[in-house]
PyMOL Python script that loads the backbone (N, CA, C, O; Angstrom):
from pymol import cmd

cmd.read_pdbstr("""\
ATOM      1  N   MET A   1       3.888   2.810   8.381  1.00  0.00           N
ATOM      2  CA  MET A   1       3.636   3.368   7.391  1.00  0.00           C
ATOM      3  C   MET A   1       4.160   4.668   6.992  1.00  0.00           C
ATOM      4  O   MET A   1       4.983   4.939   6.118  1.00  0.00           O
ATOM      5  N   ALA A   2       3.417   5.547   7.936  1.00  0.00           N
ATOM      6  CA  ALA A   2       4.479   6.873   8.222  1.00  0.00           C
ATOM      7  C   ALA A   2       5.584   7.196   7.459  1.00  0.00           C
ATOM      8  O   ALA A   2       5.483   7.682   6.333  1.00  0.00           O
ATOM      9  N   PRO A   3       6.854   6.905   8.122  1.00  0.00           N
ATOM     10  CA  PRO A   3       8.474   7.103   7.629  1.00  0.00           C
ATOM     11  C   PRO A   3       8.105   6.687   6.020  1.00  0.00           C
ATOM     12  O   PRO A   3       8.551   7.453   5.165  1.00  0.00           O
ATOM     13  N   LEU A   4       7.408   5.652   5.617  1.00  0.00           N
ATOM     14  CA  LEU A   4       8.058   5.290   4.571  1.00  0.00           C
ATOM     15  C   LEU A   4       7.321   5.844   3.566  1.00  0.00           C
ATOM     16  O   LEU A   4       7.780   5.740   2.428  1.00  0.00           O
ATOM     17  N   LEU A   5       5.592   6.781   3.828  1.00  0.00           N
ATOM     18  CA  LEU A   5       5.215   7.605   3.494  1.00  0.00           C
ATOM     19  C   LEU A   5       6.010   8.991   3.161  1.00  0.00           C
ATOM     20  O   LEU A   5       6.131   9.655   2.132  1.00  0.00           O
ATOM     21  N   LEU A   6       6.514   9.135   4.539  1.00  0.00           N
ATOM     22  CA  LEU A   6       6.815  10.522   4.670  1.00  0.00           C
ATOM     23  C   LEU A   6       8.334  10.667   3.462  1.00  0.00           C
ATOM     24  O   LEU A   6       8.383  11.458   2.520  1.00  0.00           O
ATOM     25  N   ILE A   7       9.329   9.767   3.814  1.00  0.00           N
ATOM     26  CA  ILE A   7       9.906   9.559   2.954  1.00  0.00           C
ATOM     27  C   ILE A   7       9.853   9.806   1.413  1.00  0.00           C
ATOM     28  O   ILE A   7      10.730  10.382   0.769  1.00  0.00           O
ATOM     29  N   GLY A   8       8.918   9.385   1.015  1.00  0.00           N
ATOM     30  CA  GLY A   8       8.462   9.957  -0.390  1.00  0.00           C
ATOM     31  C   GLY A   8       8.105  10.600  -0.968  1.00  0.00           C
ATOM     32  O   GLY A   8       8.259  10.918  -2.148  1.00  0.00           O
ATOM     33  N   MET A   9       7.130  11.128   0.413  1.00  0.00           N
ATOM     34  CA  MET A   9       6.793  12.830  -0.291  1.00  0.00           C
ATOM     35  C   MET A   9       7.861  13.130  -0.440  1.00  0.00           C
ATOM     36  O   MET A   9       8.202  12.356  -1.334  1.00  0.00           O
ATOM     37  N   CYS A  10       8.759  13.762  -0.195  1.00  0.00           N
ATOM     38  CA  CYS A  10       9.793  14.282   0.104  1.00  0.00           C
ATOM     39  C   CYS A  10      10.711  14.153  -1.229  1.00  0.00           C
ATOM     40  O   CYS A  10      11.629  14.971  -1.288  1.00  0.00           O
ATOM     41  N   PHE A  11      10.603  13.339  -2.189  1.00  0.00           N
ATOM     42  CA  PHE A  11      11.183  13.778  -3.203  1.00  0.00           C
ATOM     43  C   PHE A  11      10.666  14.270  -4.800  1.00  0.00           C
ATOM     44  O   PHE A  11      11.242  14.363  -5.884  1.00  0.00           O
ATOM     45  N   PRO A  12       9.512  14.480  -4.402  1.00  0.00           N
ATOM     46  CA  PRO A  12       9.028  15.247  -5.858  1.00  0.00           C
ATOM     47  C   PRO A  12       9.337  16.816  -5.279  1.00  0.00           C
ATOM     48  O   PRO A  12       8.984  17.692  -6.069  1.00  0.00           O
ATOM     49  N   TRP A  13      10.027  17.358  -3.843  1.00  0.00           N
ATOM     50  CA  TRP A  13      10.581  18.682  -3.361  1.00  0.00           C
ATOM     51  C   TRP A  13      11.952  18.272  -3.788  1.00  0.00           C
ATOM     52  O   TRP A  13      12.489  19.242  -4.323  1.00  0.00           O
ATOM     53  N   LEU A  14      12.631  17.368  -3.772  1.00  0.00           N
ATOM     54  CA  LEU A  14      14.334  17.252  -4.205  1.00  0.00           C
ATOM     55  C   LEU A  14      14.128  17.249  -5.071  1.00  0.00           C
ATOM     56  O   LEU A  14      14.667  18.254  -5.535  1.00  0.00           O
ATOM     57  N   VAL A  15      13.537  16.656  -5.949  1.00  0.00           N
ATOM     58  CA  VAL A  15      13.651  17.306  -7.424  1.00  0.00           C
ATOM     59  C   VAL A  15      13.264  18.856  -8.270  1.00  0.00           C
ATOM     60  O   VAL A  15      13.652  19.228  -9.377  1.00  0.00           O
ATOM     61  N   VAL A  16      12.613  19.358  -7.559  1.00  0.00           N
ATOM     62  CA  VAL A  16      12.807  20.214  -7.694  1.00  0.00           C
ATOM     63  C   VAL A  16      13.730  21.366  -7.325  1.00  0.00           C
ATOM     64  O   VAL A  16      13.973  22.333  -8.046  1.00  0.00           O
ATOM     65  N   VAL A  17      14.333  21.078  -5.801  1.00  0.00           N
ATOM     66  CA  VAL A  17      14.805  21.646  -5.343  1.00  0.00           C
ATOM     67  C   VAL A  17      16.877  21.291  -6.177  1.00  0.00           C
ATOM     68  O   VAL A  17      17.920  21.934  -6.060  1.00  0.00           O
ATOM     69  N   ILE A  18      16.521  19.971  -6.935  1.00  0.00           N
ATOM     70  CA  ILE A  18      17.725  20.071  -7.607  1.00  0.00           C
ATOM     71  C   ILE A  18      18.142  20.553  -9.064  1.00  0.00           C
ATOM     72  O   ILE A  18      19.252  20.778  -9.545  1.00  0.00           O
ATOM     73  N   ARG A  19      16.738  20.640  -9.646  1.00  0.00           N
ATOM     74  CA  ARG A  19      16.391  21.338 -10.622  1.00  0.00           C
ATOM     75  C   ARG A  19      16.913  22.738 -10.454  1.00  0.00           C
ATOM     76  O   ARG A  19      17.542  23.184 -11.413  1.00  0.00           O
ATOM     77  N   SER A  20      16.749  23.571  -9.310  1.00  0.00           N
ATOM     78  CA  SER A  20      16.112  25.034  -9.282  1.00  0.00           C
ATOM     79  C   SER A  20      18.062  25.231  -9.119  1.00  0.00           C
ATOM     80  O   SER A  20      18.538  26.305  -9.488  1.00  0.00           O
ATOM     81  N   MET A  21      18.731  24.454  -8.725  1.00  0.00           N
ATOM     82  CA  MET A  21      19.975  24.262  -8.518  1.00  0.00           C
ATOM     83  C   MET A  21      20.817  24.402  -9.575  1.00  0.00           C
ATOM     84  O   MET A  21      21.888  24.996  -9.452  1.00  0.00           O
ATOM     85  N   GLY A  22      20.292  23.707 -11.062  1.00  0.00           N
ATOM     86  CA  GLY A  22      20.810  23.496 -11.980  1.00  0.00           C
ATOM     87  C   GLY A  22      21.383  22.273 -11.661  1.00  0.00           C
ATOM     88  O   GLY A  22      22.303  22.659 -10.941  1.00  0.00           O
ATOM     89  N   LEU A  23      21.434  21.597 -11.683  1.00  0.00           N
ATOM     90  CA  LEU A  23      22.526  20.566 -11.290  1.00  0.00           C
ATOM     91  C   LEU A  23      22.264  18.880 -12.428  1.00  0.00           C
ATOM     92  O   LEU A  23      22.800  17.776 -12.522  1.00  0.00           O
ATOM     93  N   THR A  24      21.272  19.532 -12.993  1.00  0.00           N
ATOM     94  CA  THR A  24      20.758  18.331 -13.877  1.00  0.00           C
ATOM     95  C   THR A  24      21.322  18.733 -14.885  1.00  0.00           C
ATOM     96  O   THR A  24      20.681  18.236 -15.811  1.00  0.00           O
ATOM     97  N   GLY A  25      22.116  19.318 -15.283  1.00  0.00           N
ATOM     98  CA  GLY A  25      22.686  19.441 -17.339  1.00  0.00           C
ATOM     99  C   GLY A  25      21.693  19.961 -17.842  1.00  0.00           C
ATOM    100  O   GLY A  25      21.928  20.176 -19.031  1.00  0.00           O
ATOM    101  N   GLY A  26      20.257  20.419 -17.429  1.00  0.00           N
ATOM    102  CA  GLY A  26      19.657  20.828 -18.609  1.00  0.00           C
ATOM    103  C   GLY A  26      18.789  19.587 -19.132  1.00  0.00           C
ATOM    104  O   GLY A  26      17.955  19.729 -20.027  1.00  0.00           O
ATOM    105  N   TYR A  27      19.051  18.349 -18.502  1.00  0.00           N
ATOM    106  CA  TYR A  27      17.428  17.294 -18.599  1.00  0.00           C
ATOM    107  C   TYR A  27      16.357  17.283 -17.582  1.00  0.00           C
ATOM    108  O   TYR A  27      16.367  17.877 -16.504  1.00  0.00           O
ATOM    109  N   GLU A  28      15.767  16.801 -17.894  1.00  0.00           N
ATOM    110  CA  GLU A  28      14.311  17.449 -16.598  1.00  0.00           C
ATOM    111  C   GLU A  28      13.961  15.579 -16.498  1.00  0.00           C
ATOM    112  O   GLU A  28      13.846  14.550 -17.163  1.00  0.00           O
ATOM    113  N   ILE A  29      13.912  16.267 -14.871  1.00  0.00           N
ATOM    114  CA  ILE A  29      13.908  14.634 -14.116  1.00  0.00           C
ATOM    115  C   ILE A  29      13.056  14.732 -13.447  1.00  0.00           C
ATOM    116  O   ILE A  29      13.267  14.320 -12.306  1.00  0.00           O
ATOM    117  N   SER A  30      11.858  15.221 -13.691  1.00  0.00           N
ATOM    118  CA  SER A  30      10.483  15.358 -13.155  1.00  0.00           C
ATOM    119  C   SER A  30      10.207  14.121 -12.541  1.00  0.00           C
ATOM    120  O   SER A  30      10.061  13.910 -11.337  1.00  0.00           O
ATOM    121  N   PHE A  31      10.145  13.232 -13.581  1.00  0.00           N
ATOM    122  CA  PHE A  31       9.301  12.024 -13.685  1.00  0.00           C
ATOM    123  C   PHE A  31      10.259  11.113 -12.564  1.00  0.00           C
ATOM    124  O   PHE A  31       9.551  10.172 -12.205  1.00  0.00           O
ATOM    125  N   LEU A  32      11.008  11.076 -12.183  1.00  0.00           N
ATOM    126  CA  LEU A  32      11.960  10.947 -11.229  1.00  0.00           C
ATOM    127  C   LEU A  32      11.267  10.820  -9.765  1.00  0.00           C
ATOM    128  O   LEU A  32      11.396   9.923  -8.932  1.00  0.00           O
ATOM    129  N   GLY A  33      10.507  11.982  -9.721  1.00  0.00           N
ATOM    130  CA  GLY A  33      10.368  11.990  -8.196  1.00  0.00           C
ATOM    131  C   GLY A  33       8.695  11.531  -7.686  1.00  0.00           C
ATOM    132  O   GLY A  33       8.109  11.444  -6.607  1.00  0.00           O
ATOM    133  N   ILE A  34       8.286  11.270  -9.395  1.00  0.00           N
ATOM    134  CA  ILE A  34       7.407  10.469  -9.610  1.00  0.00           C
ATOM    135  C   ILE A  34       7.538   9.483  -8.777  1.00  0.00           C
ATOM    136  O   ILE A  34       7.002   9.227  -7.699  1.00  0.00           O
ATOM    137  N   ILE A  35       8.570   8.797  -9.616  1.00  0.00           N
ATOM    138  CA  ILE A  35       8.995   7.347  -9.551  1.00  0.00           C
ATOM    139  C   ILE A  35       8.791   6.622  -8.081  1.00  0.00           C
ATOM    140  O   ILE A  35       8.034   5.702  -7.773  1.00  0.00           O
ATOM    141  N   PHE A  36      10.118   7.663  -6.966  1.00  0.00           N
ATOM    142  CA  PHE A  36      10.644   7.342  -6.331  1.00  0.00           C
ATOM    143  C   PHE A  36       9.363   7.119  -5.009  1.00  0.00           C
ATOM    144  O   PHE A  36       9.223   6.320  -4.084  1.00  0.00           O
ATOM    145  N   THR A  37       8.360   8.643  -5.684  1.00  0.00           N
ATOM    146  CA  THR A  37       7.159   8.441  -4.681  1.00  0.00           C
ATOM    147  C   THR A  37       6.436   7.468  -4.613  1.00  0.00           C
ATOM    148  O   THR A  37       5.990   7.103  -3.526  1.00  0.00           O
ATOM    149  N   ALA A  38       6.150   6.809  -5.798  1.00  0.00           N
ATOM    150  CA  ALA A  38       4.798   5.564  -6.135  1.00  0.00           C
ATOM    151  C   ALA A  38       5.807   4.753  -5.620  1.00  0.00           C
ATOM    152  O   ALA A  38       5.442   4.645  -4.450  1.00  0.00           O
ATOM    153  N   VAL A  39       7.368   3.781  -5.781  1.00  0.00           N
ATOM    154  CA  VAL A  39       7.410   3.208  -5.078  1.00  0.00           C
ATOM    155  C   VAL A  39       7.530   3.340  -3.504  1.00  0.00           C
ATOM    156  O   VAL A  39       6.664   2.635  -2.985  1.00  0.00           O
ATOM    157  N   PHE A  40       8.254   3.955  -2.626  1.00  0.00           N
ATOM    158  CA  PHE A  40       7.981   4.329  -1.554  1.00  0.00           C
ATOM    159  C   PHE A  40       5.846   4.414  -0.982  1.00  0.00           C
ATOM    160  O   PHE A  40       5.706   4.337   0.238  1.00  0.00           O
ATOM    161  N   ALA A  41       5.185   4.480  -1.381  1.00  0.00           N
ATOM    162  CA  ALA A  41       3.987   4.380  -1.119  1.00  0.00           C
ATOM    163  C   ALA A  41       3.705   2.785  -1.509  1.00  0.00           C
ATOM    164  O   ALA A  41       3.077   2.043  -0.755  1.00  0.00           O
ATOM    165  N   ILE A  42       4.242   2.368  -2.762  1.00  0.00           N
ATOM    166  CA  ILE A  42       3.481   0.513  -2.612  1.00  0.00           C
ATOM    167  C   ILE A  42       4.776   0.001  -1.453  1.00  0.00           C
ATOM    168  O   ILE A  42       4.374  -1.054  -0.960  1.00  0.00           O
ATOM    169  N   LEU A  43       5.751   0.261  -1.033  1.00  0.00           N
ATOM    170  CA  LEU A  43       5.999  -0.281  -0.369  1.00  0.00           C
ATOM    171  C   LEU A  43       5.787  -0.131   1.089  1.00  0.00           C
ATOM    172  O   LEU A  43       6.032  -0.914   2.007  1.00  0.00           O
ATOM    173  N   ALA A  44       5.330   0.930   1.087  1.00  0.00           N
ATOM    174  CA  ALA A  44       4.722   1.178   2.541  1.00  0.00           C
ATOM    175  C   ALA A  44       3.314   0.493   2.819  1.00  0.00           C
ATOM    176  O   ALA A  44       2.937   0.239   3.963  1.00  0.00           O
ATOM    177  N   LEU A  45       2.474   0.182   1.539  1.00  0.00           N
ATOM    178  CA  LEU A  45       1.016  -1.024   1.484  1.00  0.00           C
ATOM    179  C   LEU A  45       1.663  -2.022   1.393  1.00  0.00           C
ATOM    180  O   LEU A  45       1.074  -2.826   2.115  1.00  0.00           O
ATOM    181  N   ILE A  46       2.410  -2.445   1.015  1.00  0.00           N
ATOM    182  CA  ILE A  46       3.078  -4.556   1.291  1.00  0.00           C
ATOM    183  C   ILE A  46       3.314  -4.277   2.265  1.00  0.00           C
ATOM    184  O   ILE A  46       2.549  -4.830   3.055  1.00  0.00           O
ATOM    185  N   LYS A  47       4.261  -3.452   2.890  1.00  0.00           N
ATOM    186  CA  LYS A  47       4.683  -3.608   4.319  1.00  0.00           C
ATOM    187  C   LYS A  47       3.539  -4.092   5.334  1.00  0.00           C
ATOM    188  O   LYS A  47       3.676  -5.102   6.025  1.00  0.00           O
ATOM    189  N   TYR A  48       2.368  -3.257   5.363  1.00  0.00           N
ATOM    190  CA  TYR A  48       1.551  -3.642   6.188  1.00  0.00           C
ATOM    191  C   TYR A  48       0.246  -4.290   5.533  1.00  0.00           C
ATOM    192  O   TYR A  48      -0.798  -4.062   6.145  1.00  0.00           O
ATOM    193  N   GLY A  49       0.168  -4.957   4.539  1.00  0.00           N
ATOM    194  CA  GLY A  49      -0.737  -5.690   3.929  1.00  0.00           C
ATOM    195  C   GLY A  49      -1.822  -5.235   3.494  1.00  0.00           C
ATOM    196  O   GLY A  49      -2.837  -5.854   3.812  1.00  0.00           O
ATOM    197  N   TYR A  50      -1.952  -4.052   2.659  1.00  0.00           N
ATOM    198  CA  TYR A  50      -3.248  -3.508   2.378  1.00  0.00           C
ATOM    199  C   TYR A  50      -3.232  -4.329   1.300  1.00  0.00           C
ATOM    200  O   TYR A  50      -4.261  -5.004   1.278  1.00  0.00           O
ATOM    201  N   PHE A  51      -2.443  -4.577   0.326  1.00  0.00           N
ATOM    202  CA  PHE A  51      -2.842  -5.960  -0.877  1.00  0.00           C
ATOM    203  C   PHE A  51      -3.323  -6.920  -0.507  1.00  0.00           C
ATOM    204  O   PHE A  51      -3.874  -7.622  -1.354  1.00  0.00           O
ATOM    205  N   ASP A  52      -3.319  -7.418   1.103  1.00  0.00           N
ATOM    206  CA  ASP A  52      -3.756  -8.354   1.129  1.00  0.00           C
ATOM    207  C   ASP A  52      -5.800  -8.851   1.287  1.00  0.00           C
ATOM    208  O   ASP A  52      -6.584  -9.171   2.181  1.00  0.00           O
ATOM    209  N   SER A  53      -5.818  -8.644  -0.071  1.00  0.00           N
ATOM    210  CA  SER A  53      -7.292  -8.719  -0.353  1.00  0.00           C
ATOM    211  C   SER A  53      -8.537  -9.958   0.948  1.00  0.00           C
ATOM    212  O   SER A  53      -9.550  -9.675   1.586  1.00  0.00           O
ATOM    213  N   VAL A  54      -7.714 -11.321   0.798  1.00  0.00           N
ATOM    214  CA  VAL A  54      -8.241 -11.635   1.224  1.00  0.00           C
ATOM    215  C   VAL A  54      -8.289 -12.004   3.113  1.00  0.00           C
ATOM    216  O   VAL A  54      -9.042 -12.314   4.036  1.00  0.00           O
ATOM    217  N   GLN A  55      -7.361 -11.794   2.882  1.00  0.00           N
ATOM    218  CA  GLN A  55      -7.667 -11.116   4.881  1.00  0.00           C
ATOM    219  C   GLN A  55      -8.238 -10.112   4.755  1.00  0.00           C
ATOM    220  O   GLN A  55      -9.335 -10.426   5.216  1.00  0.00           O
ATOM    221  N   GLN A  56      -8.360  -8.541   4.302  1.00  0.00           N
ATOM    222  CA  GLN A  56      -9.288  -8.018   4.742  1.00  0.00           C
ATOM    223  C   GLN A  56     -10.412  -8.417   3.898  1.00  0.00           C
ATOM    224  O   GLN A  56     -10.813  -7.399   3.334  1.00  0.00           O
ATOM    225  N   ALA A  57     -10.872  -9.093   3.669  1.00  0.00           N
ATOM    226  CA  ALA A  57     -12.097  -9.167   3.763  1.00  0.00           C
ATOM    227  C   ALA A  57     -12.750 -10.034   5.033  1.00  0.00           C
ATOM    228  O   ALA A  57     -13.739  -9.817   5.733  1.00  0.00           O
ATOM    229  N   VAL A  58     -11.798 -11.076   5.022  1.00  0.00           N
ATOM    230  CA  VAL A  58     -12.458 -11.989   6.542  1.00  0.00           C
ATOM    231  C   VAL A  58     -12.114 -11.077   7.670  1.00  0.00           C
ATOM    232  O   VAL A  58     -12.704 -11.121   8.749  1.00  0.00           O
ATOM    233  N   THR A  59     -11.140 -10.244   7.394  1.00  0.00           N
ATOM    234  CA  THR A  59     -11.520  -9.630   8.753  1.00  0.00           C
ATOM    235  C   THR A  59     -12.738  -8.611   8.898  1.00  0.00           C
ATOM    236  O   THR A  59     -13.059  -8.240  10.026  1.00  0.00           O
ATOM    237  N   ASN A  60     -13.573  -8.051   7.515  1.00  0.00           N
ATOM    238  CA  ASN A  60     -14.741  -7.384   7.736  1.00  0.00           C
ATOM    239  C   ASN A  60     -15.810  -8.158   7.629  1.00  0.00           C
ATOM    240  O   ASN A  60     -16.927  -7.707   7.885  1.00  0.00           O
ATOM    241  N   ALA A  61     -15.603  -9.524   7.208  1.00  0.00           N
ATOM    242  CA  ALA A  61     -16.562 -10.136   7.351  1.00  0.00           C
ATOM    243  C   ALA A  61     -16.775 -10.844   9.260  1.00  0.00           C
ATOM    244  O   ALA A  61     -17.791 -11.381   9.699  1.00  0.00           O
ATOM    245  N   ILE A  62     -15.873 -10.667   9.787  1.00  0.00           N
ATOM    246  CA  ILE A  62     -15.894 -10.751  10.858  1.00  0.00           C
ATOM    247  C   ILE A  62     -16.364  -9.970  11.640  1.00  0.00           C
ATOM    248  O   ILE A  62     -17.272 -10.315  12.397  1.00  0.00           O
ATOM    249  N   TYR A  63     -15.876  -8.789  11.638  1.00  0.00           N
ATOM    250  CA  TYR A  63     -16.142  -7.465  12.863  1.00  0.00           C
ATOM    251  C   TYR A  63     -17.354  -6.621  11.878  1.00  0.00           C
ATOM    252  O   TYR A  63     -17.850  -5.565  12.272  1.00  0.00           O
ATOM    253  N   LYS A  64     -17.615  -7.061  10.966  1.00  0.00           N
ATOM    254  CA  LYS A  64     -19.319  -6.304  10.322  1.00  0.00           C
ATOM    255  C   LYS A  64     -20.181  -7.311  10.442  1.00  0.00           C
ATOM    256  O   LYS A  64     -21.201  -6.938   9.863  1.00  0.00           O
ATOM    257  N   SER A  65     -20.322  -8.270  10.827  1.00  0.00           N
ATOM    258  CA  SER A  65     -21.274  -9.001  10.992  1.00  0.00           C
ATOM    259  C   SER A  65     -22.089  -9.656  11.855  1.00  0.00           C
ATOM    260  O   SER A  65     -21.674  -9.925  12.982  1.00  0.00           O
ATOM    261  N   ASN A  66     -23.027  -9.914  11.557  1.00  0.00           N
ATOM    262  CA  ASN A  66     -24.179 -10.336  12.609  1.00  0.00           C
ATOM    263  C   ASN A  66     -24.146 -12.169  12.943  1.00  0.00           C
ATOM    264  O   ASN A  66     -24.399 -12.749  13.999  1.00  0.00           O
ATOM    265  N   GLU A  67     -23.857 -12.570  11.999  1.00  0.00           N
ATOM    266  CA  GLU A  67     -24.407 -14.193  11.670  1.00  0.00           C
ATOM    267  C   GLU A  67     -23.539 -14.519  11.885  1.00  0.00           C
ATOM    268  O   GLU A  67     -22.524 -13.866  12.125  1.00  0.00           O
ATOM    269  N   CYS A  68     -23.689 -15.650  11.863  1.00  0.00           N
ATOM    270  CA  CYS A  68     -22.663 -17.245  11.459  1.00  0.00           C
ATOM    271  C   CYS A  68     -21.743 -16.695  10.348  1.00  0.00           C
ATOM    272  O   CYS A  68     -22.078 -15.773   9.604  1.00  0.00           O
ATOM    273  N   LEU A  69     -20.423 -17.406  10.290  1.00  0.00           N
ATOM    274  CA  LEU A  69     -19.804 -16.854   9.356  1.00  0.00           C
ATOM    275  C   LEU A  69     -18.882 -18.717   8.755  1.00  0.00           C
ATOM    276  O   LEU A  69     -17.900 -19.087   9.399  1.00  0.00           O
ATOM    277  N   LEU A  70     -19.146 -19.163   8.148  1.00  0.00           N
ATOM    278  CA  LEU A  70     -18.609 -20.665   7.697  1.00  0.00           C
ATOM    279  C   LEU A  70     -18.060 -20.525   5.945  1.00  0.00           C
ATOM    280  O   LEU A  70     -18.666 -20.162   4.937  1.00  0.00           O
ATOM    281  N   VAL A  71     -16.642 -20.999   6.169  1.00  0.00           N
ATOM    282  CA  VAL A  71     -15.549 -20.381   4.783  1.00  0.00           C
ATOM    283  C   VAL A  71     -15.110 -22.034   4.680  1.00  0.00           C
ATOM    284  O   VAL A  71     -14.790 -22.876   5.519  1.00  0.00           O
ATOM    285  N   LEU A  72     -15.301 -22.034   2.915  1.00  0.00           N
ATOM    286  CA  LEU A  72     -15.295 -23.308   2.744  1.00  0.00           C
ATOM    287  C   LEU A  72     -14.071 -22.732   1.589  1.00  0.00           C
ATOM    288  O   LEU A  72     -14.088 -21.623   1.056  1.00  0.00           O
ATOM    289  N   ASP A  73     -12.442 -24.423   1.261  1.00  0.00           N
ATOM    290  CA  ASP A  73     -12.085 -23.473   0.085  1.00  0.00           C
ATOM    291  C   ASP A  73     -12.265 -24.616  -0.999  1.00  0.00           C
ATOM    292  O   ASP A  73     -13.365 -25.166  -1.039  1.00  0.00           O
ATOM    293  N   ASN A  74     -11.499 -24.929  -1.682  1.00  0.00           N
ATOM    294  CA  ASN A  74     -12.445 -25.201  -3.248  1.00  0.00           C
ATOM    295  C   ASN A  74     -12.559 -26.524  -3.073  1.00  0.00           C
ATOM    296  O   ASN A  74     -13.544 -26.926  -3.693  1.00  0.00           O
ATOM    297  N   ASP A  75     -12.096 -27.232  -2.609  1.00  0.00           N
ATOM    298  CA  ASP A  75     -12.512 -28.924  -2.345  1.00  0.00           C
ATOM    299  C   ASP A  75     -13.469 -28.825  -1.005  1.00  0.00           C
ATOM    300  O   ASP A  75     -13.279 -29.580  -0.051  1.00  0.00           O
ATOM    301  N   LYS A  76     -14.812 -27.548  -1.016  1.00  0.00           N
ATOM    302  CA  LYS A  76     -15.644 -27.942  -0.163  1.00  0.00           C
ATOM    303  C   LYS A  76     -14.885 -28.361   1.569  1.00  0.00           C
ATOM    304  O   LYS A  76     -15.376 -29.203   2.321  1.00  0.00           O
ATOM    305  N   ASN A  77     -13.849 -27.682   1.828  1.00  0.00           N
ATOM    306  CA  ASN A  77     -13.547 -28.227   2.979  1.00  0.00           C
ATOM    307  C   ASN A  77     -13.778 -27.035   4.334  1.00  0.00           C
ATOM    308  O   ASN A  77     -13.249 -25.930   4.212  1.00  0.00           O
ATOM    309  N   CYS A  78     -14.333 -27.256   5.190  1.00  0.00           N
ATOM    310  CA  CYS A  78     -14.620 -25.853   6.270  1.00  0.00           C
ATOM    311  C   CYS A  78     -13.226 -25.151   6.596  1.00  0.00           C
ATOM    312  O   CYS A  78     -12.295 -25.774   7.107  1.00  0.00           O
ATOM    313  N   THR A  79     -13.182 -24.240   6.368  1.00  0.00           N
ATOM    314  CA  THR A  79     -11.975 -23.920   7.049  1.00  0.00           C
ATOM    315  C   THR A  79     -12.154 -22.878   7.883  1.00  0.00           C
ATOM    316  O   THR A  79     -11.081 -22.370   8.210  1.00  0.00           O
ATOM    317  N   ILE A  80     -13.062 -22.393   8.328  1.00  0.00           N
ATOM    318  CA  ILE A  80     -13.365 -21.006   9.457  1.00  0.00           C
ATOM    319  C   ILE A  80     -14.816 -21.220   9.556  1.00  0.00           C
ATOM    320  O   ILE A  80     -15.761 -21.155   8.771  1.00  0.00           O
ATOM    321  N   ILE A  81     -14.631 -21.544  11.003  1.00  0.00           N
ATOM    322  CA  ILE A  81     -16.298 -21.336  11.376  1.00  0.00           C
ATOM    323  C   ILE A  81     -16.413 -20.114  11.893  1.00  0.00           C
ATOM    324  O   ILE A  81     -15.546 -19.397  11.394  1.00  0.00           O
ATOM    325  N   ILE A  82     -16.977 -19.626  12.544  1.00  0.00           N
ATOM    326  CA  ILE A  82     -17.625 -17.959  13.769  1.00  0.00           C
ATOM    327  C   ILE A  82     -19.255 -17.740  13.988  1.00  0.00           C
ATOM    328  O   ILE A  82     -20.208 -17.369  13.303  1.00  0.00           O
ATOM    329  N   THR A  83     -19.088 -18.048  14.923  1.00  0.00           N
ATOM    330  CA  THR A  83     -20.323 -17.685  15.590  1.00  0.00           C
ATOM    331  C   THR A  83     -20.287 -16.672  16.256  1.00  0.00           C
ATOM    332  O   THR A  83     -19.260 -16.339  16.848  1.00  0.00           O
ATOM    333  N   VAL A  84     -21.601 -15.849  16.304  1.00  0.00           N
ATOM    334  CA  VAL A  84     -21.304 -14.900  17.285  1.00  0.00           C
ATOM    335  C   VAL A  84     -22.579 -14.806  18.005  1.00  0.00           C
ATOM    336  O   VAL A  84     -22.691 -14.041  18.963  1.00  0.00           O
TER     337      VAL A  84
END
""", "prot")
cmd.dss("prot")
cmd.show_as("cartoon", "prot")
cmd.util.cbc("prot")
cmd.orient("prot")
């Protein structure tokens, strides 16, 4: 995750350098740094599964619970049984 985030963090500085060199033709390009930073941050989060809330919830329930865990689907079929 670190390489994608580091690349994303470079874009705001790159925009500052380009603007200070006068390569923008008078146009304001600051928003491009923000957009590219956000894109790389989202790619890093997707790549490492931080948006998969169900998996994260199950992981938290398993590792932080001292109780038995029974997970049912919408049809009330047992999908996971974990005993501690």
